[in-house]
OpenMM code with the backbone's topology and positions (N, CA, C; nanometers):
from openmm import Vec3, app, unit

residues = "UNK UNK UNK UNK UNK UNK UNK UNK UNK UNK UNK UNK UNK UNK UNK UNK UNK UNK UNK UNK UNK UNK UNK UNK UNK UNK UNK UNK UNK UNK UNK UNK UNK UNK UNK UNK UNK UNK UNK UNK UNK UNK".split()
positions = [
    Vec3(0.0849, -0.1174, 0.0000),
    Vec3(0.0000, 0.0000, 0.0000),
    Vec3(0.0894, 0.1235, 0.0000),
    Vec3(0.0563, 0.2198, -0.0805),
    Vec3(0.1338, 0.3438, -0.0884),
    Vec3(0.0490, 0.4588, -0.0349),
    Vec3(0.1066, 0.5358, 0.0567),
    Vec3(0.0418, 0.6551, 0.1111),
    Vec3(0.1119, 0.7764, 0.0516),
    Vec3(0.0344, 0.8734, 0.0056),
    Vec3(0.0897, 0.9966, -0.0488),
    Vec3(0.0563, 1.1097, 0.0471),
    Vec3(0.1564, 1.1889, 0.0829),
    Vec3(0.1383, 1.3000, 0.1761),
    Vec3(0.1583, 1.4297, 0.0998),
    Vec3(0.0550, 1.5150, 0.1049),
    Vec3(0.0561, 1.6413, 0.0328),
    Vec3(0.0791, 1.7581, 0.1277),
    Vec3(0.1060, 1.8747, 0.0703),
    Vec3(0.1165, 1.9966, 0.1503),
    Vec3(-0.0228, 2.0372, 0.1980),
    Vec3(-0.0319, 2.1454, 0.2741),
    Vec3(-0.1595, 2.1862, 0.3330),
    Vec3(-0.2642, 2.2244, 0.2289),
    Vec3(-0.2223, 2.2623, 0.1099),
    Vec3(-0.3172, 2.2963, 0.0032),
    Vec3(-0.3520, 2.1747, -0.0827),
    Vec3(-0.2913, 2.0600, -0.0498),
    Vec3(-0.3139, 1.9337, -0.1194),
    Vec3(-0.2833, 1.9427, -0.2685),
    Vec3(-0.1796, 2.0190, -0.3028),
    Vec3(-0.1390, 2.0320, -0.4429),
    Vec3(-0.0017, 1.9709, -0.4687),
    Vec3(0.0897, 1.9837, -0.3737),
    Vec3(0.2266, 1.9368, -0.3921),
    Vec3(0.2493, 1.8097, -0.3113),
    Vec3(0.2967, 1.7064, -0.3775),
    Vec3(0.3287, 1.5813, -0.3087),
    Vec3(0.4604, 1.5989, -0.2345),
    Vec3(0.4585, 1.5795, -0.1022),
    Vec3(0.5783, 1.5952, -0.0210),
    Vec3(0.6510, 1.4630, -0.0017),
    Vec3(0.5752, 1.3571, 0.0230),
    Vec3(0.6341, 1.2261, 0.0504),
    Vec3(0.5452, 1.1175, -0.0070),
    Vec3(0.6055, 1.0046, -0.0384),
    Vec3(0.5321, 0.8821, -0.0707),
    Vec3(0.5864, 0.7728, 0.0193),
    Vec3(0.4981, 0.7070, 0.0911),
    Vec3(0.5377, 0.6015, 0.1842),
    Vec3(0.4802, 0.4688, 0.1378),
    Vec3(0.5632, 0.3677, 0.1343),
    Vec3(0.5166, 0.2336, 0.1006),
    Vec3(0.5106, 0.1526, 0.2294),
    Vec3(0.3966, 0.0887, 0.2535),
    Vec3(0.3785, 0.0083, 0.3744),
    Vec3(0.3286, -0.1302, 0.3361),
    Vec3(0.3695, -0.2275, 0.4136),
    Vec3(0.3264, -0.3646, 0.3865),
    Vec3(0.1969, -0.3996, 0.4592),
    Vec3(0.1480, -0.3079, 0.5409),
    Vec3(0.0266, -0.3332, 0.6178),
    Vec3(-0.0641, -0.2116, 0.6120),
    Vec3(-0.1939, -0.2349, 0.6218),
    Vec3(-0.2902, -0.1243, 0.6252),
    Vec3(-0.3130, -0.0740, 0.7677),
    Vec3(-0.2456, -0.1339, 0.8651),
    Vec3(-0.2688, -0.1019, 1.0059),
    Vec3(-0.1902, 0.0186, 1.0553),
    Vec3(-0.1187, 0.0871, 0.9693),
    Vec3(-0.0405, 0.2041, 1.0112),
    Vec3(-0.1353, 0.3214, 1.0338),
    Vec3(-0.1239, 0.3876, 1.1496),
    Vec3(-0.2073, 0.5044, 1.1745),
    Vec3(-0.1276, 0.6295, 1.2073),
    Vec3(0.0006, 0.6158, 1.2394),
    Vec3(0.0833, 0.7325, 1.2688),
    Vec3(0.2211, 0.7141, 1.2075),
    Vec3(0.2703, 0.8211, 1.1461),
    Vec3(0.4032, 0.8203, 1.0850),
    Vec3(0.4763, 0.9438, 1.1334),
    Vec3(0.6033, 0.9300, 1.1678),
    Vec3(0.6854, 1.0459, 1.2027),
    Vec3(0.7855, 1.0676, 1.0904),
    Vec3(0.7786, 1.1833, 1.0277),
    Vec3(0.8705, 1.2192, 0.9203),
    Vec3(0.9736, 1.3167, 0.9746),
    Vec3(1.0988, 1.2879, 0.9535),
    Vec3(1.2056, 1.3761, 0.9994),
    Vec3(1.2466, 1.4642, 0.8826),
    Vec3(1.2167, 1.5932, 0.8933),
    Vec3(1.2453, 1.6875, 0.7862),
    Vec3(1.3871, 1.7419, 0.7990),
    Vec3(1.4237, 1.7864, 0.9158),
    Vec3(1.5579, 1.8348, 0.9489),
    Vec3(1.5959, 1.7742, 1.0825),
    Vec3(1.7226, 1.7738, 1.1131),
    Vec3(1.7629, 1.7211, 1.2443),
    Vec3(1.6975, 1.8000, 1.3561),
    Vec3(1.6374, 1.7285, 1.4478),
    Vec3(1.5719, 1.7925, 1.5616),
    Vec3(1.4350, 1.8482, 1.5311),
    Vec3(1.3865, 1.8283, 1.4098),
    Vec3(1.2556, 1.8822, 1.3730),
    Vec3(1.1712, 1.7670, 1.3191),
    Vec3(1.0701, 1.7259, 1.3938),
    Vec3(0.9846, 1.6141, 1.3541),
    Vec3(0.8455, 1.6636, 1.3195),
    Vec3(0.7828, 1.5964, 1.2275),
    Vec3(0.6434, 1.6235, 1.1950),
    Vec3(0.5671, 1.4940, 1.2168),
    Vec3(0.4581, 1.4991, 1.2912),
    Vec3(0.3771, 1.3802, 1.3123),
    Vec3(0.2546, 1.3894, 1.2228),
    Vec3(0.2249, 1.2806, 1.1555),
    Vec3(0.1165, 1.2803, 1.0580),
    Vec3(0.0256, 1.1622, 1.0871),
    Vec3(-0.1050, 1.1862, 1.0926),
    Vec3(-0.2024, 1.0779, 1.1050),
    Vec3(-0.2506, 1.0417, 0.9657),
    Vec3(-0.2408, 0.9153, 0.9321),
    Vec3(-0.2862, 0.8687, 0.8019),
    Vec3(-0.4321, 0.8299, 0.8103),
    Vec3(-0.5080, 0.8638, 0.7091),
    Vec3(-0.6497, 0.8268, 0.7035),
    Vec3(-0.6732, 0.7420, 0.5813),
] * unit.nanometer
topology = app.Topology()
chain = topology.addChain("A")
for resn in residues:
    res = topology.addResidue(resn, chain)
    for name in ("N", "CA", "C"):
        topology.addAtom(name, app.Element.getBySymbol(name[0]), res)
């Protein structure tokens, strides 16, 4: 399963995540050192 994460305007694709399970509900993306973004997948 591939999850696509867009910017806040949902126009620019920021990340594509491939997962082997549909049970993923939270992903932490590290953009810069010491700066984390938490994303809930729907």
